[in-house]
C-alpha positions in Angstrom: -215.2 -58.5 67.7 -212.2 -60.8 67.4 -210.0 -60.0 70.4 -209.4 -57.5 73.2 -205.9 -56.2 74.0 -205.5 -53.8 76.8 -209.2 -53.1 76.7 -209.2 -52.2 73.0 -211.1 -54.4 70.6 -209.9 -55.6 67.2 -212.6 -55.7 64.6 -213.0 -58.8 62.4 -212.2 -57.9 58.8 -215.5 -59.3 57.4 -217.4 -57.3 60.0 -215.3 -54.2 59.2 -216.1 -54.5 55.5 -219.8 -54.5 56.3 -219.5 -51.5 58.6 -217.2 -49.2 56.6 -217.9 -47.7 53.2 -215.2 -46.5 50.9 -217.2 -44.4 48.5 -217.5 -40.7 49.3 -219.9 -39.6 52.0 -221.3 -36.9 49.6 -222.9 -39.6 47.5 -225.2 -40.4 50.4 -225.3 -37.3 52.6 -225.4 -33.5 52.1 -222.8 -32.4 54.6 -222.7 -28.8 56.0 -219.3 -27.2 55.5 -219.0 -25.6 59.0 -218.8 -27.9 62.0 -221.1 -27.3 64.9 -218.7 -28.9 67.3 -215.0 -29.6 67.4 -212.3 -31.2 69.5 -208.6 -31.8 69.3 -208.8 -34.5 66.8 -212.4 -34.4 65.5 -215.0 -32.1 64.1 -218.8 -32.8 63.9 -221.0 -31.5 61.1 -224.7 -31.7 60.5 -225.6 -33.8 57.5 -228.8 -34.8 55.7 -229.5 -38.2 54.1 -230.0 -37.5 50.4 -232.9 -40.0 50.1 -234.7 -39.8 53.4 -234.0 -36.2 54.3 -233.2 -37.3 57.9 -230.6 -35.1 59.7 -227.6 -36.8 61.3 -224.3 -35.8 62.8 -221.1 -36.6 60.9 -218.0 -36.9 63.1 -214.8 -36.5 61.2 -212.1 -38.3 63.3 -208.5 -37.7 62.3 -206.5 -40.9 61.8 -203.1 -39.2 62.5 -202.6 -37.7 66.0 -199.3 -36.4 67.2 -197.7 -38.1 64.3 -199.2 -41.5 65.2 -201.7 -43.6 63.2 -204.7 -43.9 65.6 -207.0 -45.8 63.2 -207.2 -48.7 65.6 -208.7 -46.5 68.3 -211.3 -45.2 66.0 -212.2 -48.7 64.8 -212.5 -49.6 68.5 -215.1 -46.9 69.0 -217.0 -48.1 65.8 -217.0 -51.7 67.1 -218.4 -50.7 70.5 -221.0 -48.4 69.0 -222.1 -51.2 66.6 -223.0 -53.2 69.7 -225.2 -50.4 71.1 -227.7 -49.8 68.2 -230.6 -51.3 70.2 -230.1 -49.2 73.3 -232.2 -46.1 73.6 -229.7 -44.3 76.0 -226.7 -44.4 73.7 -226.2 -42.4 70.5 -226.7 -44.8 67.5 -224.1 -45.3 64.8 -225.7 -45.1 61.3 -222.9 -45.2 58.8 -219.1 -45.2 58.6 -217.0 -43.8 55.8 -213.2 -44.3 55.3 -211.0 -41.6 53.7 -207.2 -41.3 53.5 -207.1 -38.9 56.4 -210.3 -39.4 58.4 -212.9 -42.0 59.5 -216.3 -40.4 59.3 -218.9 -41.7 61.8 -222.5 -40.8 60.9 -224.6 -40.8 64.1 -227.9 -39.7 65.5 -228.2 -35.9 65.6 -229.1 -34.4 69.0 -230.9 -31.1 68.3 -230.7 -30.0 72.0 -226.9 -30.0 72.1 -225.1 -31.2 75.2 -225.6 -30.7 78.9 -222.3 -28.8 79.3 -223.4 -26.1 76.9 -226.6 -25.9 78.9 -224.7 -25.3 82.1 -222.4 -22.8 80.4 -225.5 -20.7 79.7 -226.3 -20.7 83.4 -229.3 -23.0 82.9 -229.0 -25.2 86.0 -231.9 -27.7 85.8 -234.4 -28.3 88.6 -233.7 -31.4 90.7 -236.5 -33.3 89.0 -234.9 -32.8 85.6 -231.4 -33.6 86.9 -232.8 -36.8 88.4 -234.3 -37.8 85.0 -231.0 -37.1 83.2 -228.8 -38.9 85.6 -231.2 -41.9 85.7 -231.1 -42.1 81.9 -227.3 -41.9 81.9 -227.2 -44.8 84.4 -229.6 -46.8 82.2 -227.1 -46.4 79.4 -224.2 -47.4 81.7 -226.2 -50.4 82.8 -226.2 -51.6 79.1 -222.5 -51.0 78.7 -221.5 -52.5 82.0 -223.5 -55.7 81.3 -221.2 -56.1 78.4 -218.1 -55.3 80.5 -217.6 -52.0 78.7 -216.3 -49.0 80.9 -217.2 -45.7 79.3 -214.4 -43.7 81.1 -215.4 -40.3 79.9 -218.8 -39.6 81.6 -219.2 -35.9 81.7 -221.8 -33.3 80.8 -220.3 -32.7 77.4 -220.9 -36.4 76.5 -224.6 -36.3 77.5 -226.7 -35.1 74.5 -230.2 -33.6 74.6 -232.5 -35.3 72.1 -235.0 -32.5 72.1 -235.8 -29.2 73.8 -234.6 -28.8 77.4 -236.0 -29.8 79.8 -238.7 -31.9 78.3 -236.5 -34.3 76.5 -234.5 -37.5 76.9 -230.7 -37.7 76.9 -228.2 -40.1 75.4 -224.6 -40.9 76.0 -222.0 -40.4 73.3 -218.2 -40.8 72.7 -217.0 -44.3 73.3 -213.5 -43.7 71.9 -211.6 -44.1 75.2 -213.9 -46.7 76.5 -212.3 -50.0 77.5 -213.6 -53.6 77.6 -212.7 -55.2 80.9 -212.0 -58.9 80.5 -210.8 -61.5 83.0 -207.1 -62.0 83.0 -206.2 -58.6 81.5 -205.5 -55.5 83.7 -205.9 -52.2 82.0 -203.9 -49.4 83.6 -204.2 -46.0 81.7 -204.7 -42.4 82.6 -208.0 -41.8 80.8 -210.8 -39.4 81.3 -211.4 -35.7 81.9 -209.7 -34.0 84.9 -212.8 -32.9 86.9 -214.5 -36.3 86.4 -211.7 -38.9 86.6 -211.8 -41.4 89.5 -209.1 -41.7 92.2 -208.2 -45.2 91.3 -207.4 -44.2 87.7 -205.2 -41.4 89.0 -203.5 -44.0 91.3 -202.8 -46.0 88.1 -204.8 -49.0 89.5 -206.5 -51.5 87.2 -209.5 -49.9 85.6 -212.9 -51.3 86.7 -216.5 -50.5 85.8 -216.9 -48.5 89.0 -214.7 -45.7 87.6 -217.8 -44.6 85.7 -219.9 -44.4 88.9 -217.5 -41.8 90.3 -217.9 -39.8 87.1 -221.7 -40.0 87.4 -221.5 -38.7 91.0 -219.4 -35.7 89.8 -221.9 -35.1 87.0 -224.9 -35.2 89.4 -223.1 -32.7 91.7 -222.5 -30.3 88.8 -226.0 -30.7 87.5 -227.6 -29.9 90.8 -225.3 -27.0 91.9 -223.5 -25.7 88.8 -220.1 -26.3 90.6 -217.6 -29.2 90.5 -216.9 -30.9 93.8 -213.1 -31.2 93.4 -212.2 -28.5 90.9 -208.9 -26.7 91.6 -207.0 -23.9 89.9 -204.9 -26.4 88.0 -205.3 -29.9 86.9 -202.7 -31.0 89.4 -204.7 -29.4 92.2 -207.9 -31.0 91.0 -206.2 -34.4 91.0 -205.0 -33.8 94.5 -208.5 -32.9 95.6 -210.0 -36.0 93.9 -207.5 -38.3 95.7 -207.4 -36.7 99.1 -209.9 -33.8 99.3 -213.0 -33.8 101.4 -216.4 -33.9 99.7 -218.4 -30.9 100.9 -222.0 -30.0 100.6 -222.2 -26.2 101.3 -225.5 -25.0 102.6 -225.7 -22.3 100.0 -225.5 -24.9 97.2 -227.5 -27.7 98.8 -230.2 -26.0 100.8 -232.8 -26.8 98.2 -231.4 -30.3 97.3 -233.2 -33.4 98.7 -231.5 -35.7 101.2 -231.9 -38.6 98.6 -229.9 -36.7 96.0 -227.2 -35.8 98.5 -227.0 -39.4 99.6 -226.7 -40.6 96.0 -223.7 -38.3 95.5 -222.1 -39.5 98.7 -222.4 -43.1 97.6 -221.1 -42.5 94.1 -218.2 -40.3 95.3 -217.0 -42.7 98.0 -213.4 -43.7 97.8 -214.4 -47.1 99.1 -215.7 -49.6 96.4 -218.8 -47.9 94.9 -220.4 -51.2 93.9 -219.3 -54.7 93.1 -219.7 -56.5 89.8 -222.3 -55.4 87.3 -224.5 -52.4 88.1 -228.2 -53.3 88.5 -231.5 -51.5 88.7 -231.3 -51.4 92.5 -228.3 -49.1 92.1 -230.2 -46.9 89.7 -233.0 -46.5 92.2 -230.6 -44.7 94.6 -231.3 -41.7 92.5 -235.1 -41.9 92.4 -236.5 -39.0 94.4 
């Protein structure tokens, strides 16, 4: 990385040349035509390496969004992912291809899908499984936070199952809106997903690493109960609840949940500082039940 501006990294050209290939992806991978996942500006397709036969996920990220060239944001994600290839809790970047309209990120394939799809199918995990998943997310965040990277979009959809539920590990994905927090630079942006965004981001305060801890607390609440703690009928109502609403633990939702797990949620969803500086293993142990 060469420099950081407003939390976004600029990739050194020599490093970029090593990361990004300009020849067609079809020379190296057999790519399925139909995507298995799609978002506003990206689709994800399964692909298979033509030499090894290993299956991967190819994310086709559109460069032009709302008429603006957003290549810089995609390269930012590529730069951050390239720093995470040794961590077992974050999806690994394998290859990058450049086309006139898209950047294609070839990544590890998660055969179990994501946790949101699991919950949509009314498969609320037992507490012991939820504990394992949250701990593994925290381990991935520990790696990011030690490098001053705030994920800023922790949610069930961005936690991928690397095998068959529930006997599998999970990994974090999607670093595109992540920001690098450096001394002397304040980052103020409205980033994240409505149900999971922290109150300080909604207040347009400088972003800190602790914004991720709030999102983990929301994720833990949803995993354990199947309900969001602050969800409203509209995004505006949800934002109001996040900033001013009371955190409730209804008996009908928490009668079978351990006091340790409830305490963890209270700590992570506190509007007071959730932790100072870099997260450590002691914080992770809060959710060891």
